[in-house]
N, C-alpha and C positions, 0 to 999 in steps of 0.2 A: 421375319423381324421378331425379336424377343420382347415380351411384355415384362417389364421390371417392377417388382414390388420392393419397397424399402421398409424393413422392420426396425423398430426402435424399442427395445426392451428397457425396463427399469433396471437399475444396477443392483439387483438382488438375485441370488442363485436360483430360487424357485421361479422367478419371473423369466429369467434367461432360459432355463431348462424348458419351460412350457412353450415359449415363443419359437425356439429353435426346433422343437419337436413338431410344432405346427408347420413351420417352414418346410421341414423334410417331407411331411405328408403332402403338402401342396406340390412339391417338385415330383414326388412319386406319381401323383395323379395326372399332371399335365406338363409335358415337356416344352410347351410354348412359354412357360413362365420362368423367369430367373429371379433370384432373391439376393439382396444385399442386407446384411445386418449391421447397423451402426451401434457400436458398443460404447455405452457411457460407463467409464471406469468407476468402480466403487472408491470412495475417498480413502479406503484403507487397503494397501497392498499387503502381500502379493497373492493371497490364496485364491481370490476370485479371478485375478488376471491369469493365473496358471490354468484354472478351470476353463476359461474362455479360449486360451491357446490350445488346450486339448480338444475342445469342441471344434475349433477351426480346422485342426489337423485331421480330425475324423469325419469331417463333412466338407470335402473339397468342392462339392457342387454349390455350396453357399459361400458367398464372399463376405468376410468379416472385416470391418474397418473400425479400428480403434480411434475414437474421437480424442482430440487434444485435451490435456488436463486443464481444469479450471480451478480458480481459487475456491476453497470450501466456503460455505456461508458463515456468517458471524457466529461466534461461539454461543451467544445468548439464544440462538434458535434451537440449540440442542435440548431445550425444555420440551420440545415436540419433535419426535422423529419424522412425523408426516410433514410438518412445515419445513424441517431441514431438508428432507428429500425433495420436496416440491421446488424449493428455491434452488437447490443444487441442479436439478434437472433443467429448470428454466434457464440457467446460465449456459446451457449447451445449445440453445436455439441457433445462434450464429454458426456454430461449428456443424450442426446438422445440415443446415441449408448449404453451407460451403461444400461439405462432403458430397451432397447430392449433385450440386452443379459440376464439381470437378470429376467425380467418379461415375456418375450415372448419365446425366444429361449431355455430357460431352462425348459419350460413346456412340458411334454411328450404328444404325440398325437396332437401337433400343428405344422403347417407348416407356416412359414412367407412368405406371397405371395407378399409383397411389402410395400412401404411407399407411402401414399397419403399426399402430402405436400402443404401447402398454397403457393400462388403465391409469397409471400414475404419470404418464407423459403427455397429458392434455395440452401443455404449452406448444407441443409440436403441431397441433391443429393450425396454429398461426403460420407455420412453415408451409404446410400443405396449401393453405389459402393463398399465400404469396406466390407459390409455384403453380397455382391453378390446377391442382390435382385433388382427387378424393382422399379422404382420410377415414380409416376404420379403427375402432377400438378393439384390441385383443384383451378380453376381460378374463383374468386368470382365476377368478373366484366363481361362485355359483350364480345362476340366474336370479335366485331369490335375493342375493346380496346386491346384484345390480338394481333390482327393484328397490331395495333399501336406499341405495345411493340416489335413485331417481326421486325417492320420497323426501330427501333432505331439502331441496329447494322449495317444495310445497310446504313442508313444515316451517321452514325459515320465514317464508312470506307471511305466515300467521303468527309466529312466536318471536322470531328475530334474535334468538340467542342459543347457546349451547344446551344440550340436554341435561337433565338432572336425574339422578337415580330414583328420586321420588315421583317422577312424572308417571302419569297413568299409562297403561298399555297402549302401544301404537297399532293402528290398523294399517298395515302395509299390504297392498294388493298381491304381492308375490308370495306372501306367506298365508297358509291356510288358517292359522290361529293368530289371535292378537299377540303382539310381540312385547313381552315385559321389558321395562327399561333396564333391568339388571343384566339382560343378555345383549344389549346394544354394544357395539364396538367402543372401546375406550376413547377413541379419538372424538367421539360425539360429546364427551364430557370435558375435553381438554380446552382450557382457556388461554393457551399459549400459542395458538396458531394452527393446531391440528384440525379443529372443527372447521375453521375458515378455509384451510387448504382443501379438505375433502369436499366441502360444499362447492368450492370453485371447480374441482374436477367434475363433480356430479352435474353441475350446471352446463358444462361444456360438452358433455356426451351428446346432447341433442344436435350439436353443430356438425357432427360427423355423418358419414354416409352409411354407417351401419356398425353393429356390435357383433363381434365374433366371440362366442362364450364357450369356455371349456366345460361343457356339460352335454347332456343328451336328453332328448324329449322324454324317453321312458323313465328317466330319473326325476326330472323336474317339469312334468307336464303342466301343472298348475301355474308355476312361475313363468314358464315360457309363453303360455297363452296370455297371461297378464301383460307381459312385456310387448307382445305382438299387438295388443289392443291400445298401447300407449301411443297416442297420435303425435307426440312430440319426438319420439324416437324414429330413426330411419329403420332399415331392415335389421332383423335379428337372425343370426346364423348360429345355431347350436351345433358345434363341430367336435365335441368331445366324445368320449374321454381322451384327452391328450396326455399320454403317459410316456415318461422318459424310457426310451428303449435301450439306452446304453447302460450296461451294468458297470458301475464304478467300483474300483478296487481301493480298499482302505487297508492300513497295516494289519488289522485283525480279521479281514474278510474271510480268509481261508479257515482260520480257527473257528470263527462263528458258524460258517456253513458246515464244517466238519462236525461241530457239536450238534447242530440241528439234525444232521444225517443220522445221529445215534438216538434220536428221540422218537417215540411213537407218533403216529399220524394225529394231527389236531390236538396235541397234548400240551403245547407250549403257549403261554400268554406272553406276548411281546409288548414291552413298554418303551415308547420312544416319543419325544416331545418336540422334535423339530430343531432347526438350526439355532433358535434362540430360546429353547426350552430347557432351562436348568433350574434346580431348586436349591434352597438353603438347607443346611444339615437338619433342622427340625422336621422339615417336610420329607426329606430323604429317609429319616428314621421311621416315620409313619408308614411310608411305602414299604420299607424293609420288613416291618412288623407284619403288615398285611400279607405280603408275599410268603413269609415264613408260616403264618397261621393258615393260609389258604391250602397249602399242601400241593399246589400246582407247580409244574415245571415252568421256568420263566427265563426269558432273555430280556435284560434290562439295560438300556442305553442311558448311562449316567453322565451328564455334562454339567460343567460349572455354570452358575447363573451368569448370563451375559451382562455387559454394561447396558444401562438404559439408553445409551447414546448409539445411534446408527454408525457413527464414525469410529467406534472403538471395537477392535477385533475380539471375538470371544476367546476364552481360554479353556483348556482341558484339565481334568484331574489327572495327576500322575500316580496316585496311590489311593485306591478306593477304600482301603481299610482305615484310612485316616478320617473319612467323612461318613462312613456307615457304622451302624451299631457294632460294638465289640463282639466278635465271634460270629457275626452274621454270615460272612463269606465262608467260613469253615463249616458252619452248620448246614448250609444249603449247597455245598459244592457238588453234591451228587445229583442235584435236580435244577440248578440254576447257573446262569452265566451273566456276570456283570461286565460291561464293556463301555467304550467311549462311542465314537462315531461308528455307525453301522451302514452296510449296504441295504437300505430300507426296502427297496423294491424286490431285491433278491430274497430277503428274509420273508416278506409277505407272500412271495410266490412259493415258499417252501411248504411242503405238505405237513411238516411237523407243527406249523403255527396254526393255532386254533382261535386266537383272539388278539386284539390290538388295543391297548390303552394308549389313546392318541390325543394330541393337542387339537386335532380337527382342522389343521391347515387344509385348504382345498385340494392341493396336490396329493397330500397324504391320504385324504379321504377317498379320492378317486382311485388311488393305488390299492387301497384296502378293498374297496368294492369290486374293483377289477379282478382281484384274486379271491373274491368270495369270503373275505375274513371280516367278521363282525367287529364293531368298534365299541369301546367304553369311552365316553367323552370326558376329556379334561382340557378344556380350552385355556389358553394362557395369554395371548396377545392378538393384535390386529382384529380381524373379523371373526375369530374362532368361536367366540361365545354365540354369535348368531348362527354360525354353521352347526354348532352342537345342538342348539335349540331346534333348528330345522331337521336335523337328522333324527332326533328323538321324538319330537312332537308332530311335525308335519309328515315326515317320510317313514317313521317307525323302522329305521334301519340301524339304530344304535341303542346301546344300554346307557342310561344316565348314571354317570358317576358324579360329575358336577357340571353345571351349565354356566356358572357365573364366576368361576375362579379367574383372577387377573394377576399378572406378574407385577403390576404396579401397586398391589396390596399385599406386601410381604408378611403382614401380621396374620393373614388368613392361612390357616393350616387345615388341610383335609385330613381327617382322623383315620386311623388304621381300620377301624371297624367299617367305616363307609367304603373304603377302598376294597377291603376283603369282600364285602357284600357284593359290590359291583363286579369284581373278578369272578366270583362264583356264578353270578347271573350270566355274565359274558360267556363263560366256558360250559354252561349247562347245555347239553346236547338237545334237550327238549325245548329250549327257548325258541319261539317262532321267529325271532330276529335272525337267527342263523339261516333259516330257510329263505327268508325274504332277501337277505344279502346275497346268497348264492344265486337266486333268480335274477336280481338286478345286475350282478356281475355278468351273467350270460347275456342279458339284454344289452349291456354296454358293449360287449364284443360284437354282437349282431348289428348294433347301430353303425359300426364302422365298415361293415361288409357291403358289397355291392347290393344296392337296393335298400340298405338300412337308413334310418332317419338322419344320422350325421353324415353319411356318405352323400345323401341327396342334398343336404344343406351345404356341404362343401362344394358340390357341383354348382349350386345356385350362386355361390360367391364367385367361383371361377368364371362362370358365364357373365356375371355382372361386371367384373373388372375387364374382361375381354371385350364385351360389347361396348363398354365405356370408351375403349381405345380404338374401336373400328372406325 
């Protein structure tokens, strides 16, 4: 008899990538388990739909079921992406339950062991309760950030309102240092529903049977210990690093890798800011000046600023010469390459790359550490400011470029001299950060091997779900 798990990712590329990679690892580990992924379509077609189709085609041992379309939330909710997404996901509860009844519970020889839900899919805890099965949160960010989420209900019971940038530092148990308000996620300051939505998610985590976190003990020992002592949380499973193993191909992939092949080892600084990480021309100009003045070889992924709304598809630049300083491309053509979307993991794995100027999204952070590439921090949105703070202050695994930059503050421009200084520090072979990053990358790989910390943690999770169904 098969033990079935139903995975429910949030409708974002990074969330789907992580949860599917984790599903693949589970199946490789134990053939008594089968997995169904219920896909909540993003309200904007077709790019993500095509990506999910490719995932399904390349992972035939995982069943993908596309849930029916629902009406998008009211337009006024677009003032808060978090609120918009939360309401949108909540609208799928009926379809999730219906799909499980029709496609899982109706199958002979299959026992439903539980739901594994994305951190933004807490409404699906209700579905698990109605079906009388366990639910587990798959937390796609750090253990420290899970602790920040757990801190929200405690803080709210005392203060009862959103955060203010003028608030004193917060003492959050999963962080080694007091956390300044300026590096708290933007949703904590949002008065249009984002704070309320994230508070609701955070409050509901304690209702689940456990949290699977994309991290490993050797990276976040302090944070994981803190979570394990939280009496309101069920079991904690540190199962990372969960890294996307499929190398995606983009129009310029071959050109980019061929260019890197021609560069010396560890000589290239790579700048990439994620799927929603684009800048306006004044900031692009400062980056260009810094790169030119630094003298280092560079690979720079330049993307147009996204709409502030979750439901609007990002666009790409067609001609970089139109938005970069006059003559920049010509003056740097022998040591730099400017491109659009890049195969990030393949780039970070290339021996020519010696440093990464990053938005500090958690997936990107783990990919960089996995490959032993040090980071210069440039957070932009979501929880990236707190990630950057943790990397620089708590873990000492990154160079501080900026910790409090936010995409919703377009008037703030990081100046060229600050960027150049951080790049020089990042690429300095004598910087101790480089050694520590190499060491933690090796520890991350060992954590996944037989007997490693994450290998053992995954085994505990498998044992728990199988025992539950015996």
